[in-house]
One Martini backbone bead per residue (centre of mass of N, CA, C, O) as a GRO file, in nm:
protein
  249
    1UNK     BB    1   0.297   0.503   0.594
    2UNK     BB    2   0.010   0.308   0.529
    3UNK     BB    3  -0.099   0.005   0.594
    4UNK     BB    4  -0.311  -0.244   0.426
    5UNK     BB    5  -0.618  -0.413   0.492
    6UNK     BB    6  -0.841  -0.598   0.292
    7UNK     BB    7  -1.186  -0.615   0.334
    8UNK     BB    8  -1.398  -0.869   0.201
    9UNK     BB    9  -1.753  -0.820   0.092
   10UNK     BB   10  -2.025  -0.995   0.024
   11UNK     BB   11  -2.365  -0.894  -0.088
   12UNK     BB   12  -2.714  -0.925  -0.012
   13UNK     BB   13  -3.018  -0.850   0.084
   14UNK     BB   14  -3.061  -1.057   0.329
   15UNK     BB   15  -2.759  -0.971   0.462
   16UNK     BB   16  -2.750  -0.652   0.504
   17UNK     BB   17  -2.843  -0.624   0.811
   18UNK     BB   18  -2.539  -0.726   0.914
   19UNK     BB   19  -2.334  -0.495   0.853
   20UNK     BB   20  -2.331  -0.347   1.126
   21UNK     BB   21  -2.185  -0.577   1.280
   22UNK     BB   22  -1.935  -0.599   1.103
   23UNK     BB   23  -1.844  -0.307   1.146
   24UNK     BB   24  -1.815  -0.316   1.452
   25UNK     BB   25  -1.586  -0.531   1.443
   26UNK     BB   26  -1.386  -0.341   1.299
   27UNK     BB   27  -1.380  -0.096   1.505
   28UNK     BB   28  -1.249  -0.303   1.732
   29UNK     BB   29  -0.980  -0.303   1.607
   30UNK     BB   30  -0.644  -0.373   1.663
   31UNK     BB   31  -0.370  -0.207   1.533
   32UNK     BB   32  -0.085  -0.183   1.412
   33UNK     BB   33   0.159   0.006   1.361
   34UNK     BB   34   0.087   0.144   1.042
   35UNK     BB   35  -0.218   0.041   1.040
   36UNK     BB   36  -0.507  -0.040   0.829
   37UNK     BB   37  -0.841  -0.048   0.717
   38UNK     BB   38  -1.050  -0.179   0.455
   39UNK     BB   39  -1.386  -0.183   0.307
   40UNK     BB   40  -1.494  -0.417   0.058
   41UNK     BB   41  -1.810  -0.378  -0.090
   42UNK     BB   42  -2.016  -0.626  -0.271
   43UNK     BB   43  -2.279  -0.646  -0.470
   44UNK     BB   44  -2.502  -0.907  -0.571
   45UNK     BB   45  -2.606  -0.669  -0.760
   46UNK     BB   46  -2.880  -0.409  -0.852
   47UNK     BB   47  -3.011  -0.278  -0.587
   48UNK     BB   48  -3.191  -0.122  -0.298
   49UNK     BB   49  -3.111  -0.320  -0.037
   50UNK     BB   50  -2.808  -0.233   0.065
   51UNK     BB   51  -2.716   0.065   0.092
   52UNK     BB   52  -2.878   0.140   0.364
   53UNK     BB   53  -2.661  -0.064   0.532
   54UNK     BB   54  -2.423   0.118   0.480
   55UNK     BB   55  -2.196   0.261   0.640
   56UNK     BB   56  -2.058   0.569   0.751
   57UNK     BB   57  -1.736   0.529   0.601
   58UNK     BB   58  -1.431   0.609   0.451
   59UNK     BB   59  -1.330   0.291   0.455
   60UNK     BB   60  -1.564   0.249   0.248
   61UNK     BB   61  -1.631   0.036  -0.037
   62UNK     BB   62  -1.907   0.065  -0.270
   63UNK     BB   63  -2.055  -0.184  -0.493
   64UNK     BB   64  -2.199  -0.291  -0.793
   65UNK     BB   65  -2.338  -0.586  -0.978
   66UNK     BB   66  -2.374  -0.843  -1.144
   67UNK     BB   67  -2.519  -1.133  -1.101
   68UNK     BB   68  -2.297  -1.426  -0.953
   69UNK     BB   69  -2.239  -1.446  -0.679
   70UNK     BB   70  -1.990  -1.449  -0.443
   71UNK     BB   71  -1.740  -1.504  -0.618
   72UNK     BB   72  -1.772  -1.259  -0.806
   73UNK     BB   73  -1.789  -1.038  -0.591
   74UNK     BB   74  -1.511  -1.083  -0.468
   75UNK     BB   75  -1.343  -1.039  -0.731
   76UNK     BB   76  -1.444  -0.752  -0.787
   77UNK     BB   77  -1.336  -0.636  -0.518
   78UNK     BB   78  -1.031  -0.689  -0.569
   79UNK     BB   79  -0.994  -0.443  -0.768
   80UNK     BB   80  -1.015  -0.233  -0.499
   81UNK     BB   81  -0.779  -0.338  -0.355
   82UNK     BB   82  -0.490  -0.194  -0.163
   83UNK     BB   83  -0.375  -0.426  -0.018
   84UNK     BB   84  -0.145  -0.677   0.069
   85UNK     BB   85  -0.393  -0.774   0.230
   86UNK     BB   86  -0.658  -1.027   0.245
   87UNK     BB   87  -0.984  -1.025   0.396
   88UNK     BB   88  -1.232  -1.223   0.512
   89UNK     BB   89  -1.595  -1.109   0.519
   90UNK     BB   90  -1.892  -1.180   0.587
   91UNK     BB   91  -2.188  -1.010   0.627
   92UNK     BB   92  -2.286  -1.220   0.880
   93UNK     BB   93  -2.020  -1.166   1.021
   94UNK     BB   94  -1.757  -1.161   1.289
   95UNK     BB   95  -1.504  -1.020   1.436
   96UNK     BB   96  -1.266  -1.049   1.660
   97UNK     BB   97  -1.072  -0.932   1.880
   98UNK     BB   98  -0.754  -0.923   1.710
   99UNK     BB   99  -0.763  -1.055   1.426
  100UNK     BB  100  -0.590  -0.862   1.246
  101UNK     BB  101  -0.338  -0.860   1.418
  102UNK     BB  102  -0.276  -1.165   1.391
  103UNK     BB  103  -0.256  -1.176   1.087
  104UNK     BB  104  -0.028  -0.969   1.048
  105UNK     BB  105   0.184  -1.102   1.229
  106UNK     BB  106   0.204  -1.365   1.065
  107UNK     BB  107   0.273  -1.243   0.780
  108UNK     BB  108   0.505  -1.032   0.875
  109UNK     BB  109   0.671  -1.242   1.090
  110UNK     BB  110   0.682  -1.480   0.857
  111UNK     BB  111   0.854  -1.650   0.650
  112UNK     BB  112   0.655  -1.791   0.386
  113UNK     BB  113   0.378  -1.675   0.459
  114UNK     BB  114   0.052  -1.652   0.281
  115UNK     BB  115  -0.158  -1.755   0.510
  116UNK     BB  116  -0.461  -1.750   0.714
  117UNK     BB  117  -0.611  -1.903   1.002
  118UNK     BB  118  -0.885  -1.972   1.237
  119UNK     BB  119  -1.068  -1.993   1.483
  120UNK     BB  120  -1.422  -2.090   1.525
  121UNK     BB  121  -1.757  -1.966   1.588
  122UNK     BB  122  -2.074  -2.035   1.632
  123UNK     BB  123  -2.362  -1.824   1.580
  124UNK     BB  124  -2.652  -1.829   1.731
  125UNK     BB  125  -2.971  -1.701   1.750
  126UNK     BB  126  -2.940  -1.685   2.086
  127UNK     BB  127  -2.609  -1.601   2.116
  128UNK     BB  128  -2.467  -1.849   2.112
  129UNK     BB  129  -2.181  -2.074   2.118
  130UNK     BB  130  -1.986  -2.297   1.895
  131UNK     BB  131  -1.747  -2.533   1.887
  132UNK     BB  132  -1.448  -2.720   1.783
  133UNK     BB  133  -1.292  -2.999   1.700
  134UNK     BB  134  -0.969  -3.041   1.531
  135UNK     BB  135  -0.764  -2.846   1.542
  136UNK     BB  136  -0.480  -2.740   1.463
  137UNK     BB  137  -0.190  -2.650   1.529
  138UNK     BB  138  -0.020  -2.394   1.597
  139UNK     BB  139   0.091  -2.255   1.301
  140UNK     BB  140   0.212  -2.416   1.058
  141UNK     BB  141   0.094  -2.500   0.722
  142UNK     BB  142   0.146  -2.724   0.509
  143UNK     BB  143   0.185  -2.800   0.207
  144UNK     BB  144  -0.113  -2.995   0.140
  145UNK     BB  145  -0.261  -3.061   0.416
  146UNK     BB  146  -0.553  -2.967   0.367
  147UNK     BB  147  -0.609  -3.118   0.107
  148UNK     BB  148  -0.565  -3.408   0.210
  149UNK     BB  149  -0.782  -3.406   0.438
  150UNK     BB  150  -1.026  -3.319   0.271
  151UNK     BB  151  -1.025  -3.575   0.066
  152UNK     BB  152  -1.035  -3.788   0.336
  153UNK     BB  153  -1.308  -3.606   0.473
  154UNK     BB  154  -1.555  -3.536   0.290
  155UNK     BB  155  -1.478  -3.239   0.224
  156UNK     BB  156  -1.344  -3.151   0.515
  157UNK     BB  157  -1.204  -2.903   0.676
  158UNK     BB  158  -0.982  -2.803   0.951
  159UNK     BB  159  -1.035  -2.524   0.819
  160UNK     BB  160  -1.170  -2.194   0.773
  161UNK     BB  161  -1.240  -1.993   0.496
  162UNK     BB  162  -1.380  -1.744   0.662
  163UNK     BB  163  -1.065  -1.674   0.790
  164UNK     BB  164  -0.913  -1.556   0.568
  165UNK     BB  165  -0.568  -1.449   0.507
  166UNK     BB  166  -0.395  -1.285   0.230
  167UNK     BB  167  -0.198  -1.240  -0.026
  168UNK     BB  168  -0.282  -1.055  -0.290
  169UNK     BB  169  -0.094  -1.162  -0.517
  170UNK     BB  170  -0.187  -1.459  -0.487
  171UNK     BB  171  -0.488  -1.429  -0.528
  172UNK     BB  172  -0.455  -1.312  -0.812
  173UNK     BB  173  -0.291  -1.549  -0.940
  174UNK     BB  174  -0.548  -1.752  -0.875
  175UNK     BB  175  -0.819  -1.571  -0.960
  176UNK     BB  176  -0.943  -1.583  -0.697
  177UNK     BB  177  -1.257  -1.681  -0.704
  178UNK     BB  178  -1.463  -1.919  -0.775
  179UNK     BB  179  -1.705  -2.020  -1.029
  180UNK     BB  180  -1.938  -2.081  -0.794
  181UNK     BB  181  -2.233  -2.127  -0.614
  182UNK     BB  182  -2.030  -2.254  -0.404
  183UNK     BB  183  -1.723  -2.292  -0.232
  184UNK     BB  184  -1.519  -2.062  -0.320
  185UNK     BB  185  -1.349  -2.052  -0.054
  186UNK     BB  186  -1.245  -2.340  -0.065
  187UNK     BB  187  -1.100  -2.309  -0.334
  188UNK     BB  188  -0.893  -2.103  -0.231
  189UNK     BB  189  -0.773  -2.265  -0.001
  190UNK     BB  190  -0.666  -2.502  -0.176
  191UNK     BB  191  -0.487  -2.330  -0.358
  192UNK     BB  192  -0.305  -2.212  -0.143
  193UNK     BB  193  -0.210  -2.495  -0.026
  194UNK     BB  194  -0.084  -2.604  -0.297
  195UNK     BB  195   0.154  -2.346  -0.302
  196UNK     BB  196   0.150  -2.296   0.025
  197UNK     BB  197   0.205  -2.157   0.338
  198UNK     BB  198   0.052  -2.151   0.647
  199UNK     BB  199  -0.153  -2.023   0.937
  200UNK     BB  200  -0.250  -2.104   1.267
  201UNK     BB  201  -0.493  -1.958   1.485
  202UNK     BB  202  -0.610  -2.032   1.805
  203UNK     BB  203  -0.766  -1.795   1.813
  204UNK     BB  204  -1.055  -1.650   1.783
  205UNK     BB  205  -1.167  -1.476   1.464
  206UNK     BB  206  -1.480  -1.589   1.442
  207UNK     BB  207  -1.827  -1.524   1.387
  208UNK     BB  208  -2.056  -1.771   1.270
  209UNK     BB  209  -2.349  -1.720   1.134
  210UNK     BB  210  -2.666  -1.862   1.213
  211UNK     BB  211  -2.913  -1.873   0.946
  212UNK     BB  212  -3.168  -1.931   0.722
  213UNK     BB  213  -3.038  -1.740   0.473
  214UNK     BB  214  -2.798  -1.893   0.430
  215UNK     BB  215  -2.639  -2.073   0.194
  216UNK     BB  216  -2.571  -2.337   0.377
  217UNK     BB  217  -2.900  -2.370   0.444
  218UNK     BB  218  -2.957  -2.466   0.168
  219UNK     BB  219  -3.050  -2.729  -0.025
  220UNK     BB  220  -2.861  -2.677  -0.273
  221UNK     BB  221  -2.589  -2.708  -0.116
  222UNK     BB  222  -2.670  -3.041  -0.075
  223UNK     BB  223  -2.663  -3.130  -0.353
  224UNK     BB  224  -2.508  -3.398  -0.470
  225UNK     BB  225  -2.423  -3.333  -0.764
  226UNK     BB  226  -2.315  -3.050  -0.710
  227UNK     BB  227  -2.110  -3.118  -0.492
  228UNK     BB  228  -1.935  -3.305  -0.661
  229UNK     BB  229  -1.859  -3.092  -0.870
  230UNK     BB  230  -1.725  -2.889  -0.684
  231UNK     BB  231  -1.509  -3.080  -0.561
  232UNK     BB  232  -1.375  -3.167  -0.824
  233UNK     BB  233  -1.274  -2.885  -0.925
  234UNK     BB  234  -1.116  -2.813  -0.674
  235UNK     BB  235  -0.924  -3.055  -0.673
  236UNK     BB  236  -0.806  -3.031  -0.962
  237UNK     BB  237  -0.693  -2.751  -0.933
  238UNK     BB  238  -0.502  -2.805  -0.693
  239UNK     BB  239  -0.337  -3.031  -0.828
  240UNK     BB  240  -0.236  -2.861  -1.066
  241UNK     BB  241  -0.093  -2.646  -0.899
  242UNK     BB  242   0.104  -2.835  -0.749
  243UNK     BB  243   0.258  -2.911  -1.021
  244UNK     BB  244   0.332  -2.608  -1.125
  245UNK     BB  245   0.361  -2.463  -0.822
  246UNK     BB  246   0.546  -2.229  -0.607
  247UNK     BB  247   0.541  -2.006  -0.365
  248UNK     BB  248   0.713  -1.683  -0.356
  249UNK     BB  249   0.817  -1.378  -0.206
   0.00000   0.00000   0.00000
């Protein structure tokens, strides 16, 4: 029997051209014995702009749906995920070699670990990369630790939600990704940390592409009133979850 990690990717027309690079990064992954990946790609919308860029690979499941931004597309993709673990991969990003192997080893090899994140590098338009200081120590991330630092540092987390890999049953129990215009991945990260222990992988697991069309580069993403509203509902949801429950395997 083959174990599966489900890689979930929302995509819309402007980012579809990067799917070939994301797929190439998946094909370079070294998997543990008895493991394979599937790629669950969900278009945010029903256009003809994305399908031509989806590689021909039997491990890929592609569907379209009503436009609702990335959070809805991610959650709709979750319905088709067959794996016990769910890995985030945005359409314009790339996994580094060994990323899935390290995620699986952390989740399968340590009791009580519900999710992982890893170091990330920004991939600039000229092909160069930029790293960041302030990563947490490798190993366990205590329940509530990310949430506490996030809300005391201008809502900036010390780990990157675009590198998340988590147990599918917990992601499902939390309702998938939040129905927000952006920051839906931050919302899931805070919810996961509110109820469970994570694991930080010090090796770089993701190249985070910087380009003019990405959501976080748009002026609306930084609109003050909207940002305050997003952060408020993310914080209140995480605090409520922390009071209500603790995840157990």
